[in-house]
VEXLOLO-860986 format. One record per residue (C-alpha): residue in three letters; z, x, y. Coordinates in Angstrom, 2 decimals. Example, Ala and Ser with C-alpha at 12.3 -4.5 7.8 and 13.67 -1.06 7.14 Angstrom:
# residues 2
<'ala' <7.80 12.30 -4.50>>
<'ser' <7.14 13.67 -1.06>>
# end
This chain:
# residues 213
<'unk' <81.98 90.01 121.23>>
<'unk' <84.93 89.44 118.49>>
<'unk' <86.75 92.31 117.99>>
<'unk' <87.59 93.44 114.29>>
<'unk' <91.04 94.98 112.94>>
<'unk' <91.16 97.50 110.32>>
<'unk' <94.23 98.27 108.63>>
<'unk' <95.25 101.97 110.14>>
<'unk' <97.72 104.53 109.59>>
<'unk' <97.44 107.99 111.38>>
<'unk' <99.60 110.89 109.90>>
<'unk' <101.63 113.17 112.63>>
<'unk' <103.87 110.93 114.69>>
<'unk' <105.08 109.46 111.58>>
<'unk' <106.26 112.40 109.99>>
<'unk' <107.06 114.42 112.67>>
<'unk' <110.74 115.74 113.35>>
<'unk' <112.24 113.54 116.00>>
<'unk' <113.47 117.57 117.12>>
<'unk' <109.39 118.53 117.29>>
<'unk' <108.39 114.86 119.07>>
<'unk' <108.60 115.45 122.53>>
<'unk' <106.89 118.43 122.30>>
<'unk' <104.22 117.65 120.32>>
<'unk' <103.78 114.38 120.93>>
<'unk' <99.38 114.02 121.19>>
<'unk' <99.24 116.20 117.86>>
<'unk' <98.16 114.96 114.43>>
<'unk' <97.36 116.56 111.46>>
<'unk' <93.95 116.88 111.58>>
<'unk' <94.35 117.68 107.68>>
<'unk' <94.62 113.67 107.00>>
<'unk' <91.47 111.41 106.64>>
<'unk' <90.07 112.01 110.12>>
<'unk' <91.25 113.94 112.57>>
<'unk' <94.65 113.05 111.83>>
<'unk' <93.72 108.41 111.15>>
<'unk' <91.86 106.82 108.64>>
<'unk' <90.73 103.18 108.45>>
<'unk' <90.16 100.68 105.95>>
<'unk' <87.94 97.51 106.69>>
<'unk' <89.80 94.76 104.36>>
<'unk' <87.73 91.65 104.99>>
<'unk' <85.18 90.62 107.16>>
<'unk' <88.02 89.21 110.15>>
<'unk' <91.11 90.26 110.88>>
<'unk' <93.08 92.99 109.46>>
<'unk' <96.39 93.19 109.91>>
<'unk' <98.49 96.32 108.25>>
<'unk' <102.10 95.73 108.70>>
<'unk' <104.11 97.74 106.98>>
<'unk' <103.74 100.88 104.56>>
<'unk' <105.71 102.84 101.44>>
<'unk' <104.96 106.31 99.84>>
<'unk' <104.11 106.62 96.11>>
<'unk' <106.10 109.33 94.48>>
<'unk' <102.75 110.80 94.18>>
<'unk' <102.36 110.85 97.67>>
<'unk' <99.70 108.18 97.58>>
<'unk' <100.25 105.95 100.48>>
<'unk' <100.45 102.03 100.02>>
<'unk' <99.75 99.99 103.09>>
<'unk' <100.50 96.13 103.40>>
<'unk' <99.43 92.85 106.16>>
<'unk' <97.25 90.69 105.98>>
<'unk' <93.75 89.59 106.19>>
<'unk' <90.74 86.75 107.16>>
<'unk' <87.20 87.69 105.31>>
<'unk' <86.70 84.19 105.56>>
<'unk' <84.75 84.67 109.01>>
<'unk' <84.12 83.35 111.56>>
<'unk' <87.16 81.05 109.61>>
<'unk' <88.40 80.84 106.59>>
<'unk' <92.06 81.61 105.24>>
<'unk' <94.38 84.67 105.44>>
<'unk' <95.27 85.84 102.23>>
<'unk' <98.40 88.76 101.50>>
<'unk' <95.89 92.28 101.50>>
<'unk' <97.66 96.23 100.53>>
<'unk' <95.41 99.44 100.69>>
<'unk' <95.94 102.56 99.11>>
<'unk' <95.10 105.70 100.38>>
<'unk' <95.51 108.79 98.54>>
<'unk' <97.67 111.87 100.11>>
<'unk' <94.81 113.32 102.27>>
<'unk' <93.97 110.17 103.87>>
<'unk' <91.40 108.81 101.72>>
<'unk' <91.22 105.38 100.28>>
<'unk' <92.03 105.78 96.92>>
<'unk' <88.94 103.96 94.99>>
<'unk' <91.17 104.09 91.93>>
<'unk' <93.12 101.62 93.42>>
<'unk' <91.65 97.47 93.14>>
<'unk' <88.41 97.39 94.21>>
<'unk' <87.15 100.07 96.33>>
<'unk' <91.49 101.01 97.18>>
<'unk' <91.50 97.26 98.14>>
<'unk' <93.47 94.49 96.30>>
<'unk' <94.09 90.94 98.06>>
<'unk' <95.21 87.15 97.06>>
<'unk' <95.83 83.81 98.47>>
<'unk' <99.23 82.36 98.10>>
<'unk' <98.51 79.25 97.94>>
<'unk' <96.18 76.30 98.90>>
<'unk' <92.97 78.84 98.77>>
<'unk' <90.71 79.76 101.62>>
<'unk' <92.35 76.93 103.90>>
<'unk' <96.51 78.66 103.73>>
<'unk' <98.00 81.53 105.50>>
<'unk' <99.17 83.74 103.82>>
<'unk' <100.50 87.15 105.64>>
<'unk' <102.48 89.67 104.20>>
<'unk' <104.84 91.32 107.18>>
<'unk' <106.67 93.80 103.84>>
<'unk' <106.59 95.89 100.94>>
<'unk' <108.11 98.41 98.61>>
<'unk' <107.67 100.07 95.41>>
<'unk' <109.41 98.75 92.45>>
<'unk' <110.60 101.84 89.59>>
<'unk' <107.78 101.59 87.60>>
<'unk' <105.32 101.57 90.67>>
<'unk' <104.72 97.24 90.72>>
<'unk' <103.58 97.10 94.19>>
<'unk' <105.70 94.04 96.01>>
<'unk' <104.47 92.46 99.43>>
<'unk' <106.86 89.99 101.20>>
<'unk' <105.96 87.71 103.71>>
<'unk' <105.04 83.71 104.49>>
<'unk' <102.80 81.01 103.16>>
<'unk' <101.32 78.32 104.86>>
<'unk' <99.39 74.69 103.52>>
<'unk' <98.62 71.77 104.09>>
<'unk' <99.72 68.90 101.82>>
<'unk' <99.68 64.71 103.14>>
<'unk' <99.00 65.90 106.35>>
<'unk' <102.54 68.16 106.56>>
<'unk' <102.29 71.90 106.78>>
<'unk' <105.12 73.55 104.67>>
<'unk' <106.06 77.70 105.37>>
<'unk' <107.10 79.04 102.72>>
<'unk' <109.02 82.80 101.58>>
<'unk' <106.58 84.31 99.89>>
<'unk' <105.48 87.01 97.34>>
<'unk' <103.32 88.87 95.55>>
<'unk' <103.18 91.88 92.79>>
<'unk' <100.52 94.39 91.52>>
<'unk' <100.51 95.90 89.15>>
<'unk' <99.55 99.74 89.96>>
<'unk' <96.13 99.32 89.40>>
<'unk' <95.67 96.91 92.26>>
<'unk' <95.74 93.43 89.34>>
<'unk' <97.52 90.60 90.31>>
<'unk' <100.68 91.69 87.94>>
<'unk' <100.29 87.43 85.88>>
<'unk' <103.10 88.24 84.43>>
<'unk' <104.87 87.72 87.74>>
<'unk' <105.59 83.93 89.61>>
<'unk' <102.73 82.13 88.83>>
<'unk' <99.76 83.82 88.61>>
<'unk' <101.41 87.11 90.08>>
<'unk' <103.06 85.18 93.50>>
<'unk' <105.69 82.91 94.36>>
<'unk' <106.96 81.06 96.72>>
<'unk' <110.57 79.79 97.92>>
<'unk' <111.80 77.21 100.35>>
<'unk' <114.67 77.58 102.58>>
<'unk' <115.19 74.79 104.40>>
<'unk' <113.53 71.93 102.59>>
<'unk' <109.76 72.87 103.07>>
<'unk' <109.18 70.93 106.30>>
<'unk' <109.73 73.54 108.77>>
<'unk' <109.33 77.74 108.62>>
<'unk' <110.42 79.76 106.76>>
<'unk' <108.84 83.28 106.93>>
<'unk' <110.21 86.54 104.71>>
<'unk' <110.05 89.51 107.15>>
<'unk' <111.53 92.25 104.70>>
<'unk' <111.65 93.16 101.19>>
<'unk' <114.04 94.92 99.31>>
<'unk' <114.34 95.89 95.57>>
<'unk' <117.55 95.82 94.09>>
<'unk' <118.19 98.88 91.05>>
<'unk' <118.28 95.93 88.77>>
<'unk' <114.73 94.98 89.77>>
<'unk' <116.06 91.29 91.92>>
<'unk' <114.02 91.00 95.01>>
<'unk' <115.73 90.57 97.65>>
<'unk' <113.22 88.64 101.31>>
<'unk' <115.03 88.27 104.03>>
<'unk' <113.49 86.56 107.11>>
<'unk' <113.83 82.96 109.60>>
<'unk' <113.58 79.91 108.81>>
<'unk' <114.04 76.92 111.32>>
<'unk' <116.70 74.47 110.55>>
<'unk' <116.09 72.12 112.76>>
<'unk' <113.60 72.28 115.70>>
<'unk' <114.93 74.57 118.48>>
<'unk' <117.18 76.61 115.84>>
<'unk' <116.80 79.14 114.27>>
<'unk' <118.47 81.04 111.86>>
<'unk' <118.83 84.51 109.96>>
<'unk' <117.41 83.65 105.72>>
<'unk' <117.46 85.01 102.71>>
<'unk' <116.40 84.39 99.51>>
<'unk' <116.74 86.47 96.18>>
<'unk' <113.98 86.74 93.38>>
<'unk' <114.61 87.35 89.88>>
<'unk' <112.34 90.60 88.61>>
<'unk' <109.84 87.52 86.78>>
<'unk' <109.76 85.56 90.00>>
<'unk' <112.25 82.80 89.62>>
<'unk' <114.97 82.11 92.49>>
<'unk' <118.25 83.66 91.13>>
# end
Protein backbone atom coordinates (compact mmCIF):
# COMPACT_ATOMS: atom_id res chain seq x y z
CA UNK A 1 0.00 0.00 0.00
CA UNK A 2 1.43 3.40 -0.99
CA UNK A 3 1.60 5.96 1.78
CA UNK A 4 0.19 9.42 1.14
CA UNK A 5 1.78 12.41 2.84
CA UNK A 6 0.02 15.74 3.11
CA UNK A 7 0.79 19.28 4.20
CA UNK A 8 -0.04 19.65 7.90
CA UNK A 9 -0.16 22.45 10.44
CA UNK A 10 -0.70 22.16 14.19
CA UNK A 11 -1.23 24.91 16.73
CA UNK A 12 -0.41 24.85 20.38
CA UNK A 13 3.21 23.73 20.67
CA UNK A 14 4.08 26.05 17.80
CA UNK A 15 2.83 29.14 19.57
CA UNK A 16 3.04 28.22 23.25
CA UNK A 17 5.57 30.12 25.39
CA UNK A 18 8.64 28.09 26.30
CA UNK A 19 7.84 28.37 30.02
CA UNK A 20 4.56 26.57 29.41
CA UNK A 21 5.86 23.77 27.19
CA UNK A 22 7.22 21.61 30.00
CA UNK A 23 3.83 21.53 31.71
CA UNK A 24 1.64 21.36 28.61
CA UNK A 25 3.59 19.35 26.06
CA UNK A 26 0.54 17.44 24.85
CA UNK A 27 -1.95 20.30 24.63
CA UNK A 28 -3.18 21.57 21.28
CA UNK A 29 -5.39 24.54 20.54
CA UNK A 30 -8.61 22.63 19.81
CA UNK A 31 -10.16 25.78 18.32
CA UNK A 32 -7.74 25.51 15.40
CA UNK A 33 -8.63 23.25 12.46
CA UNK A 34 -9.70 19.78 13.55
CA UNK A 35 -8.94 19.61 17.27
CA UNK A 36 -5.70 21.55 16.84
CA UNK A 37 -4.44 20.31 13.49
CA UNK A 38 -5.13 21.01 9.84
CA UNK A 39 -4.05 19.27 6.66
CA UNK A 40 -4.16 19.79 2.92
CA UNK A 41 -3.79 17.19 0.19
CA UNK A 42 -1.88 19.00 -2.54
CA UNK A 43 -1.33 16.23 -5.09
CA UNK A 44 -1.91 12.53 -5.65
CA UNK A 45 1.51 11.35 -4.49
CA UNK A 46 3.91 12.71 -1.87
CA UNK A 47 3.43 16.14 -0.26
CA UNK A 48 6.10 17.57 2.03
CA UNK A 49 5.68 20.88 3.86
CA UNK A 50 8.91 22.44 5.14
CA UNK A 51 8.40 26.09 6.08
CA UNK A 52 5.67 28.46 7.26
CA UNK A 53 5.18 32.21 7.40
CA UNK A 54 2.46 34.22 9.14
CA UNK A 55 0.76 37.01 7.26
CA UNK A 56 -0.13 40.25 9.09
CA UNK A 57 -3.80 39.22 8.91
CA UNK A 58 -3.05 35.94 10.74
CA UNK A 59 -3.27 33.67 7.73
CA UNK A 60 -0.68 30.87 7.59
CA UNK A 61 1.39 30.20 4.48
CA UNK A 62 3.04 26.76 4.26
CA UNK A 63 5.54 25.89 1.54
CA UNK A 64 7.08 22.66 0.34
CA UNK A 65 6.81 20.41 -2.66
CA UNK A 66 4.38 17.94 -4.17
CA UNK A 67 4.23 15.09 -6.63
CA UNK A 68 0.75 15.30 -8.07
CA UNK A 69 1.21 12.91 -10.96
CA UNK A 70 0.86 9.59 -9.16
CA UNK A 71 2.38 7.07 -9.14
CA UNK A 72 5.36 8.66 -10.91
CA UNK A 73 6.30 12.06 -12.21
CA UNK A 74 8.07 15.22 -11.21
CA UNK A 75 8.02 17.16 -7.97
CA UNK A 76 7.04 20.82 -8.01
CA UNK A 77 7.05 23.80 -5.67
CA UNK A 78 3.81 24.00 -3.69
CA UNK A 79 2.26 26.45 -1.25
CA UNK A 80 -0.92 26.21 0.83
CA UNK A 81 -2.62 29.02 2.72
CA UNK A 82 -4.71 28.44 5.83
CA UNK A 83 -7.02 30.91 7.53
CA UNK A 84 -6.10 31.79 11.11
CA UNK A 85 -8.67 29.26 12.37
CA UNK A 86 -6.99 26.39 10.49
CA UNK A 87 -9.35 26.06 7.54
CA UNK A 88 -7.89 26.10 4.04
CA UNK A 89 -8.20 29.56 2.49
CA UNK A 90 -10.25 28.88 -0.63
CA UNK A 91 -9.58 32.42 -1.95
CA UNK A 92 -5.93 31.48 -2.53
CA UNK A 93 -4.81 29.72 -5.70
CA UNK A 94 -7.05 26.78 -6.52
CA UNK A 95 -8.97 25.79 -3.39
CA UNK A 96 -6.18 27.17 -1.20
CA UNK A 97 -3.26 25.64 -3.10
CA UNK A 98 -0.77 27.00 -5.63
CA UNK A 99 2.12 25.18 -7.29
CA UNK A 100 4.55 25.37 -10.17
CA UNK A 101 7.32 23.50 -11.93
CA UNK A 102 10.57 25.43 -12.26
CA UNK A 103 12.29 23.59 -15.12
CA UNK A 104 11.95 20.38 -17.04
CA UNK A 105 8.20 19.99 -16.79
CA UNK A 106 6.66 16.80 -15.44
CA UNK A 107 10.00 14.98 -15.23
CA UNK A 108 11.64 17.70 -13.10
CA UNK A 109 12.59 17.54 -9.46
CA UNK A 110 11.70 20.95 -8.00
CA UNK A 111 11.61 21.10 -4.20
CA UNK A 112 10.97 24.16 -2.00
CA UNK A 113 12.32 24.31 1.56
CA UNK A 114 11.73 27.91 2.65
CA UNK A 115 9.16 30.70 2.30
CA UNK A 116 9.27 34.45 2.91
CA UNK A 117 6.66 37.19 2.58
CA UNK A 118 7.28 40.49 0.89
CA UNK A 119 5.84 43.71 2.30
CA UNK A 120 3.41 43.85 -0.65
CA UNK A 121 2.04 40.41 0.26
CA UNK A 122 3.79 38.45 -2.47
CA UNK A 123 5.04 35.01 -1.48
CA UNK A 124 8.57 33.83 -2.29
CA UNK A 125 9.51 30.14 -2.21
CA UNK A 126 13.11 28.95 -2.36
CA UNK A 127 14.70 25.55 -2.85
CA UNK A 128 16.25 23.77 -5.77
CA UNK A 129 15.37 22.77 -9.30
CA UNK A 130 16.82 19.74 -11.04
CA UNK A 131 16.43 18.67 -14.63
CA UNK A 132 18.28 16.45 -17.07
CA UNK A 133 19.81 17.92 -20.22
CA UNK A 134 21.84 15.79 -22.61
CA UNK A 135 22.03 12.98 -20.10
CA UNK A 136 23.44 15.24 -17.35
CA UNK A 137 21.56 16.24 -14.22
CA UNK A 138 21.63 19.98 -13.48
CA UNK A 139 20.68 21.17 -9.97
CA UNK A 140 20.31 24.89 -9.24
CA UNK A 141 19.10 27.28 -6.57
CA UNK A 142 15.49 28.07 -7.45
CA UNK A 143 12.86 30.65 -6.59
CA UNK A 144 9.17 31.07 -7.34
CA UNK A 145 7.09 34.12 -6.51
CA UNK A 146 3.32 34.11 -6.15
CA UNK A 147 0.93 37.03 -5.95
CA UNK A 148 -1.22 37.36 -2.80
CA UNK A 149 -4.06 35.55 -4.60
CA UNK A 150 -1.86 32.53 -5.39
CA UNK A 151 -1.22 33.27 -9.06
CA UNK A 152 2.37 33.12 -10.28
CA UNK A 153 3.92 36.58 -10.49
CA UNK A 154 4.81 36.83 -14.18
CA UNK A 155 6.82 40.02 -13.53
CA UNK A 156 9.40 37.90 -11.66
CA UNK A 157 12.16 35.99 -13.45
CA UNK A 158 10.86 33.81 -16.25
CA UNK A 159 7.13 33.28 -15.84
CA UNK A 160 7.37 33.72 -12.07
CA UNK A 161 10.44 31.55 -11.42
CA UNK A 162 14.22 32.00 -11.33
CA UNK A 163 17.30 29.76 -11.09
CA UNK A 164 20.98 30.25 -10.22
CA UNK A 165 23.90 27.87 -10.66
CA UNK A 166 26.54 28.35 -7.99
CA UNK A 167 29.22 26.05 -9.34
CA UNK A 168 28.56 25.85 -13.04
CA UNK A 169 25.50 23.64 -12.76
CA UNK A 170 27.32 20.35 -13.17
CA UNK A 171 26.96 19.18 -9.58
CA UNK A 172 24.52 20.15 -6.83
CA UNK A 173 23.26 23.55 -5.61
CA UNK A 174 20.47 23.34 -3.00
CA UNK A 175 18.79 26.43 -1.56
CA UNK A 176 17.66 25.89 2.03
CA UNK A 177 16.55 29.29 3.36
CA UNK A 178 15.38 32.62 1.97
CA UNK A 179 15.16 36.15 3.37
CA UNK A 180 13.99 39.39 1.79
CA UNK A 181 16.02 42.53 2.39
CA UNK A 182 14.44 45.88 3.17
CA UNK A 183 15.25 47.00 -0.39
CA UNK A 184 13.33 44.04 -1.82
CA UNK A 185 16.34 41.99 -2.88
CA UNK A 186 16.09 38.27 -2.18
CA UNK A 187 18.89 36.26 -0.58
CA UNK A 188 18.98 32.47 -0.77
CA UNK A 189 21.48 30.38 1.19
CA UNK A 190 22.23 26.69 1.11
CA UNK A 191 24.93 24.27 0.06
CA UNK A 192 26.86 23.51 -3.10
CA UNK A 193 29.09 20.65 -4.15
CA UNK A 194 32.48 21.91 -5.27
CA UNK A 195 33.86 18.46 -5.94
CA UNK A 196 32.13 15.12 -5.60
CA UNK A 197 33.34 14.90 -2.00
CA UNK A 198 33.44 18.56 -0.92
CA UNK A 199 30.37 20.57 0.10
CA UNK A 200 30.44 24.27 0.95
CA UNK A 201 28.18 27.07 2.20
CA UNK A 202 26.71 29.05 -0.68
CA UNK A 203 24.53 32.07 -1.24
CA UNK A 204 22.91 33.94 -4.09
CA UNK A 205 21.20 37.31 -4.20
CA UNK A 206 18.45 38.14 -6.63
CA UNK A 207 17.04 41.52 -7.57
CA UNK A 208 13.36 42.07 -6.89
CA UNK A 209 12.59 41.26 -10.54
CA UNK A 210 14.23 37.82 -10.28
CA UNK A 211 17.52 38.58 -12.03
CA UNK A 212 20.79 37.78 -10.26
CA UNK A 213 22.30 40.76 -8.47
